LOTOR-716250 format. One record per residue: residue number from 1; x, y, z of N, C-alpha, C in turn. Coordinates in nm, 3 decimals, padded with zeros to 5 digits, always signed. Layout:
<sites>
site nr: NUM	nxx: X	nyy: Y	nzz: Z	caxx: X	cayy: Y	cazz: Z	cxx: X	cyy: Y	czz: Z
...
</sites>
This chain:
<sites>
site nr: 1	nxx: +00.099	nyy: -00.077	nzz: +00.006	caxx: +00.005	cayy: +00.053	cazz: -00.027	cxx: +00.084	cyy: +00.103	czz: +00.010
site nr: 2	nxx: +00.090	nyy: +00.235	nzz: -00.093	caxx: +00.116	cayy: +00.348	cazz: -00.102	cxx: +00.112	cyy: +00.411	czz: +00.061
site nr: 3	nxx: +00.182	nyy: +00.491	nzz: +00.064	caxx: +00.272	cayy: +00.590	cazz: +00.211	cxx: +00.248	cyy: +00.696	czz: +00.196
site nr: 4	nxx: +00.172	nyy: +00.786	nzz: +00.240	caxx: +00.125	cayy: +00.894	cazz: +00.233	cxx: +00.158	cyy: +01.044	czz: +00.334
site nr: 5	nxx: +00.137	nyy: +01.190	nzz: +00.372	caxx: +00.252	cayy: +01.250	cazz: +00.426	cxx: +00.131	cyy: +01.308	czz: +00.418
site nr: 6	nxx: +00.103	nyy: +01.395	nzz: +00.581	caxx: +00.012	cayy: +01.454	cazz: +00.618	cxx: +00.069	cyy: +01.558	czz: +00.642
site nr: 7	nxx: +00.020	nyy: +01.708	nzz: +00.658	caxx: +00.015	cayy: +01.824	cazz: +00.734	cxx: -00.133	cyy: +01.856	czz: +00.721
site nr: 8	nxx: -00.140	nyy: +01.930	nzz: +00.887	caxx: -00.324	cayy: +01.989	cazz: +00.887	cxx: -00.214	cyy: +02.102	czz: +00.922
site nr: 9	nxx: -00.312	nyy: +02.159	nzz: +00.844	caxx: -00.249	cayy: +02.352	cazz: +00.927	cxx: -00.406	cyy: +02.421	czz: +00.941
site nr: 10	nxx: -00.404	nyy: +02.474	nzz: +01.065	caxx: -00.541	cayy: +02.519	cazz: +01.117	cxx: -00.542	cyy: +02.745	czz: +01.034
site nr: 11	nxx: -00.622	nyy: +02.776	nzz: +01.005	caxx: -00.653	cayy: +02.908	cazz: +00.912	cxx: -00.641	cyy: +03.057	czz: +01.059
site nr: 12	nxx: -00.667	nyy: +02.968	nzz: +01.198	caxx: -00.680	cayy: +03.096	cazz: +01.299	cxx: -00.624	cyy: +02.999	czz: +01.415
site nr: 13	nxx: -00.634	nyy: +03.100	nzz: +01.555	caxx: -00.608	cayy: +03.004	cazz: +01.633	cxx: -00.802	cyy: +03.011	czz: +01.690
site nr: 14	nxx: -00.860	nyy: +03.002	nzz: +01.651	caxx: -01.050	cayy: +02.970	cazz: +01.636	cxx: -01.040	cyy: +02.882	czz: +01.615
site nr: 15	nxx: -00.987	nyy: +02.785	nzz: +01.471	caxx: -00.981	cayy: +02.673	cazz: +01.428	cxx: -00.915	cyy: +02.604	czz: +01.508
site nr: 16	nxx: -00.842	nyy: +02.627	nzz: +01.557	caxx: -00.717	cayy: +02.539	cazz: +01.653	cxx: -00.788	cyy: +02.467	czz: +01.790
site nr: 17	nxx: -00.850	nyy: +02.548	nzz: +01.822	caxx: -00.957	cayy: +02.531	cazz: +01.928	cxx: -01.036	cyy: +02.438	czz: +01.957
site nr: 18	nxx: -01.113	nyy: +02.477	nzz: +01.857	caxx: -01.261	cayy: +02.430	cazz: +01.745	cxx: -01.160	cyy: +02.287	czz: +01.741
site nr: 19	nxx: -01.076	nyy: +02.236	nzz: +01.676	caxx: -01.028	cayy: +02.136	cazz: +01.655	cxx: -00.946	cyy: +02.058	czz: +01.696
site nr: 20	nxx: -00.917	nyy: +02.132	nzz: +01.739	caxx: -00.756	cayy: +02.017	cazz: +01.754	cxx: -00.740	cyy: +01.900	czz: +01.928
site nr: 21	nxx: -00.863	nyy: +01.902	nzz: +01.940	caxx: -00.919	cayy: +01.775	cazz: +02.037	cxx: -00.966	cyy: +01.663	czz: +01.991
site nr: 22	nxx: -01.038	nyy: +01.682	nzz: +01.858	caxx: -01.009	cayy: +01.613	cazz: +01.803	cxx: -00.949	cyy: +01.554	czz: +01.764
site nr: 23	nxx: -00.870	nyy: +01.625	nzz: +01.646	caxx: -00.847	cayy: +01.644	cazz: +01.485	cxx: -00.776	cyy: +01.488	czz: +01.466
site nr: 24	nxx: -00.732	nyy: +01.401	nzz: +01.613	caxx: -00.674	cayy: +01.300	cazz: +01.552	cxx: -00.798	cyy: +01.161	czz: +01.521
site nr: 25	nxx: -00.910	nyy: +01.214	nzz: +01.560	caxx: -01.052	cayy: +01.091	cazz: +01.524	cxx: -01.068	cyy: +01.137	czz: +01.418
site nr: 26	nxx: -01.098	nyy: +01.259	nzz: +01.380	caxx: -01.107	cayy: +01.304	cazz: +01.268	cxx: -01.038	cyy: +01.295	czz: +01.133
site nr: 27	nxx: -00.959	nyy: +01.333	nzz: +01.194	caxx: -00.831	cayy: +01.261	cazz: +00.990	cxx: -00.848	cyy: +01.130	czz: +00.968
site nr: 28	nxx: -00.864	nyy: +01.003	nzz: +01.098	caxx: -00.865	cayy: +00.921	cazz: +01.105	cxx: -01.015	cyy: +00.851	czz: +01.064
site nr: 29	nxx: -01.107	nyy: +00.855	nzz: +01.125	caxx: -01.177	cayy: +00.869	cazz: +01.025	cxx: -01.275	cyy: +00.917	czz: +00.873
site nr: 30	nxx: -01.241	nyy: +01.068	nzz: +00.901	caxx: -01.232	cayy: +01.106	cazz: +00.791	cxx: -01.163	cyy: +01.010	czz: +00.658
site nr: 31	nxx: -00.997	nyy: +01.001	nzz: +00.661	caxx: -00.894	cayy: +00.943	cazz: +00.561	cxx: -00.944	cyy: +00.749	czz: +00.602
site nr: 32	nxx: -00.982	nyy: +00.743	nzz: +00.672	caxx: -01.033	cayy: +00.589	cazz: +00.745	cxx: -01.152	cyy: +00.531	czz: +00.606
site nr: 33	nxx: -01.243	nyy: +00.645	nzz: +00.590	caxx: -01.323	cayy: +00.616	cazz: +00.489	cxx: -01.287	cyy: +00.614	czz: +00.339
site nr: 34	nxx: -01.154	nyy: +00.617	nzz: +00.318	caxx: -01.122	cayy: +00.574	cazz: +00.206	cxx: -01.014	cyy: +00.395	czz: +00.228
site nr: 35	nxx: -01.044	nyy: +00.367	nzz: +00.373	caxx: -00.971	cayy: +00.269	cazz: +00.396	cxx: -00.782	cyy: +00.326	czz: +00.403
site nr: 36	nxx: -00.754	nyy: +00.475	nzz: +00.450	caxx: -00.622	cayy: +00.483	cazz: +00.520	cxx: -00.633	cyy: +00.405	czz: +00.614
site nr: 37	nxx: -00.524	nyy: +00.315	nzz: +00.683	caxx: -00.499	cayy: +00.320	cazz: +00.784	cxx: -00.274	cyy: +00.278	czz: +00.838
site nr: 38	nxx: -00.311	nyy: +00.241	nzz: +00.992	caxx: -00.094	cayy: +00.277	cazz: +00.987	cxx: -00.074	cyy: +00.389	czz: +01.022
site nr: 39	nxx: -00.149	nyy: +00.439	nzz: +01.080	caxx: -00.163	cayy: +00.586	cazz: +01.124	cxx: -00.029	cyy: +00.611	czz: +01.246
site nr: 40	nxx: +00.074	nyy: +00.690	nzz: +01.179	caxx: +00.192	cayy: +00.775	cazz: +01.211	cxx: +00.164	cyy: +00.809	czz: +01.387
site nr: 41	nxx: +00.203	nyy: +00.803	nzz: +01.517	caxx: +00.141	cayy: +00.878	cazz: +01.646	cxx: +00.158	cyy: +01.046	czz: +01.556
site nr: 42	nxx: +00.077	nyy: +01.099	nzz: +01.539	caxx: +00.058	cayy: +01.265	cazz: +01.498	cxx: +00.210	cyy: +01.340	czz: +01.612
site nr: 43	nxx: +00.316	nyy: +01.420	nzz: +01.507	caxx: +00.348	cayy: +01.528	cazz: +01.573	cxx: +00.268	cyy: +01.690	czz: +01.546
site nr: 44	nxx: +00.341	nyy: +01.752	nzz: +01.711	caxx: +00.181	cayy: +01.885	cazz: +01.689	cxx: +00.362	cyy: +01.972	czz: +01.717
site nr: 45	nxx: +00.352	nyy: +02.096	nzz: +01.685	caxx: +00.425	cayy: +02.189	cazz: +01.691	cxx: +00.339	cyy: +02.321	czz: +01.690
site nr: 46	nxx: +00.424	nyy: +02.402	nzz: +01.709	caxx: +00.371	cayy: +02.565	cazz: +01.696	cxx: +00.427	cyy: +02.676	czz: +01.689
site nr: 47	nxx: +00.385	nyy: +02.757	nzz: +01.602	caxx: +00.527	cayy: +02.875	cazz: +01.569	cxx: +00.433	cyy: +02.967	czz: +01.565
site nr: 48	nxx: +00.430	nyy: +03.084	nzz: +01.729	caxx: +00.310	cayy: +03.180	cazz: +01.705	cxx: +00.207	cyy: +03.106	czz: +01.709
site nr: 49	nxx: +00.053	nyy: +03.201	nzz: +01.614	caxx: -00.058	cayy: +03.080	cazz: +01.618	cxx: -00.074	cyy: +03.017	czz: +01.495
site nr: 50	nxx: +00.018	nyy: +02.980	nzz: +01.402	caxx: +00.053	cayy: +02.864	cazz: +01.311	cxx: +00.045	cyy: +02.732	czz: +01.416
site nr: 51	nxx: -00.022	nyy: +02.686	nzz: +01.420	caxx: -00.048	cayy: +02.539	cazz: +01.512	cxx: +00.001	cyy: +02.426	czz: +01.365
site nr: 52	nxx: +00.058	nyy: +02.313	nzz: +01.356	caxx: +00.067	cayy: +02.263	cazz: +01.281	cxx: +00.071	cyy: +02.092	czz: +01.361
site nr: 53	nxx: -00.006	nyy: +01.962	nzz: +01.264	caxx: -00.033	cayy: +01.900	cazz: +01.334	cxx: +00.079	cyy: +01.775	czz: +01.161
site nr: 54	nxx: +00.192	nyy: +01.716	nzz: +01.228	caxx: +00.219	cayy: +01.598	cazz: +01.044	cxx: +00.174	cyy: +01.446	czz: +01.133
site nr: 55	nxx: +00.135	nyy: +01.396	nzz: +01.054	caxx: +00.099	cayy: +01.243	cazz: +01.010	cxx: +00.162	cyy: +01.152	czz: +00.915
site nr: 56	nxx: +00.151	nyy: +01.049	nzz: +00.886	caxx: +00.192	cayy: +00.987	cazz: +00.771	cxx: +00.094	cyy: +00.839	czz: +00.749
site nr: 57	nxx: +00.046	nyy: +00.767	nzz: +00.649	caxx: -00.041	cayy: +00.746	cazz: +00.671	cxx: +00.006	cyy: +00.561	czz: +00.567
site nr: 58	nxx: -00.067	nyy: +00.527	nzz: +00.534	caxx: -00.097	cayy: +00.444	cazz: +00.346	cxx: -00.236	cyy: +00.397	czz: +00.387
site nr: 59	nxx: -00.229	nyy: +00.384	nzz: +00.232	caxx: -00.418	cayy: +00.349	cazz: +00.221	cxx: -00.392	cyy: +00.266	czz: +00.051
site nr: 60	nxx: -00.502	nyy: +00.211	nzz: +00.019	caxx: -00.488	cayy: +00.123	cazz: -00.035	cxx: -00.434	cyy: +00.150	czz: -00.251
site nr: 61	nxx: -00.405	nyy: +00.062	nzz: -00.273	caxx: -00.305	cayy: +00.118	cazz: -00.403	cxx: -00.420	cyy: +00.170	czz: -00.511
site nr: 62	nxx: -00.551	nyy: +00.116	nzz: -00.493	caxx: -00.696	cayy: +00.165	cazz: -00.550	cxx: -00.713	cyy: +00.275	czz: -00.553
site nr: 63	nxx: -00.773	nyy: +00.375	nzz: -00.483	caxx: -00.680	cayy: +00.484	cazz: -00.372	cxx: -00.651	cyy: +00.615	czz: -00.432
site nr: 64	nxx: -00.682	nyy: +00.688	nzz: -00.564	caxx: -00.576	cayy: +00.815	cazz: -00.579	cxx: -00.505	cyy: +00.945	czz: -00.466
site nr: 65	nxx: -00.432	nyy: +00.948	nzz: -00.523	caxx: -00.334	cayy: +01.075	cazz: -00.457	cxx: -00.486	cyy: +01.207	czz: -00.496
site nr: 66	nxx: -00.439	nyy: +01.244	nzz: -00.579	caxx: -00.633	cayy: +01.348	cazz: -00.640	cxx: -00.745	cyy: +01.278	czz: -00.472
site nr: 67	nxx: -00.786	nyy: +01.157	nzz: -00.477	caxx: -00.952	cayy: +01.091	cazz: -00.449	cxx: -00.939	cyy: +01.154	czz: -00.305
site nr: 68	nxx: -00.744	nyy: +01.163	nzz: -00.214	caxx: -00.677	cayy: +01.184	cazz: -00.109	cxx: -00.766	cyy: +01.331	czz: -00.078
site nr: 69	nxx: -00.664	nyy: +01.391	nzz: -00.141	caxx: -00.657	cayy: +01.523	cazz: -00.171	cxx: -00.811	cyy: +01.592	czz: -00.135
site nr: 70	nxx: -00.864	nyy: +01.528	nzz: -00.141	caxx: -01.022	cayy: +01.612	cazz: -00.172	cxx: -01.065	cyy: +01.548	czz: -00.038
site nr: 71	nxx: -01.062	nyy: +01.539	nzz: +00.039	caxx: -01.115	cayy: +01.531	cazz: +00.183	cxx: -01.140	cyy: +01.595	czz: +00.234
site nr: 72	nxx: -01.209	nyy: +01.622	nzz: +00.273	caxx: -01.273	cayy: +01.680	cazz: +00.363	cxx: -01.268	cyy: +01.750	czz: +00.580
site nr: 73	nxx: -01.171	nyy: +01.782	nzz: +00.649	caxx: -01.094	cayy: +01.799	cazz: +00.752	cxx: -01.286	cyy: +01.838	czz: +00.873
site nr: 74	nxx: -01.273	nyy: +01.996	nzz: +00.760	caxx: -01.342	cayy: +02.071	cazz: +00.846	cxx: -01.299	cyy: +02.226	czz: +00.734
site nr: 75	nxx: -01.364	nyy: +02.296	nzz: +00.838	caxx: -01.410	cayy: +02.428	cazz: +00.723	cxx: -01.283	cyy: +02.505	czz: +00.844
site nr: 76	nxx: -01.190	nyy: +02.537	nzz: +00.812	caxx: -01.091	cayy: +02.573	cazz: +00.871	cxx: -00.959	cyy: +02.494	czz: +00.929
site nr: 77	nxx: -00.930	nyy: +02.425	nzz: +00.802	caxx: -00.838	cayy: +02.328	cazz: +00.828	cxx: -00.825	cyy: +02.278	czz: +00.694
site nr: 78	nxx: -00.684	nyy: +02.329	nzz: +00.634	caxx: -00.617	cayy: +02.314	cazz: +00.506	cxx: -00.522	cyy: +02.222	czz: +00.601
site nr: 79	nxx: -00.528	nyy: +02.105	nzz: +00.502	caxx: -00.479	cayy: +01.974	cazz: +00.452	cxx: -00.415	cyy: +01.964	czz: +00.341
site nr: 80	nxx: -00.241	nyy: +01.914	nzz: +00.401	caxx: -00.161	cayy: +01.886	cazz: +00.230	cxx: -00.111	cyy: +01.743	czz: +00.230
site nr: 81	nxx: -00.159	nyy: +01.655	nzz: +00.136	caxx: -00.147	cayy: +01.638	cazz: +00.145	cxx: -00.003	cyy: +01.532	czz: +00.033
site nr: 82	nxx: +00.063	nyy: +01.430	nzz: +00.056	caxx: +00.195	cayy: +01.374	cazz: -00.030	cxx: +00.245	cyy: +01.248	czz: -00.032
site nr: 83	nxx: +00.248	nyy: +01.226	nzz: -00.176	caxx: +00.317	cayy: +01.030	cazz: -00.131	cxx: +00.433	cyy: +01.072	czz: -00.114
site nr: 84	nxx: +00.427	nyy: +00.950	nzz: -00.010	caxx: +00.601	cayy: +00.942	cazz: +00.066	cxx: +00.686	cyy: +00.810	czz: -00.077
site nr: 85	nxx: +00.849	nyy: +00.888	nzz: -00.071	caxx: +00.847	cayy: +00.781	cazz: -00.208	cxx: +00.957	cyy: +00.739	czz: -00.142
site nr: 86	nxx: +01.023	nyy: +00.575	nzz: -00.187	caxx: +01.170	cayy: +00.465	cazz: -00.135	cxx: +01.098	cyy: +00.487	czz: +00.022
</sites>
């Protein structure tokens, strides 16, 4: 199964406060609907109010990168996903 990296950024502190307590569950549920599994522990960082999370996971080969990029996590959350090589 291909592996992917996922970076999550919040558009403002308000969205961080709203989503952060449940962001791991949201990510696992929404991407899990596409068959994603094997999520790595979430790496949390913050610089000013630019809170971010990073994780990686695997998804079935029949699920395209474009399809994964269409997964909505919530209003005010930006998700950047890329395929890991190697």
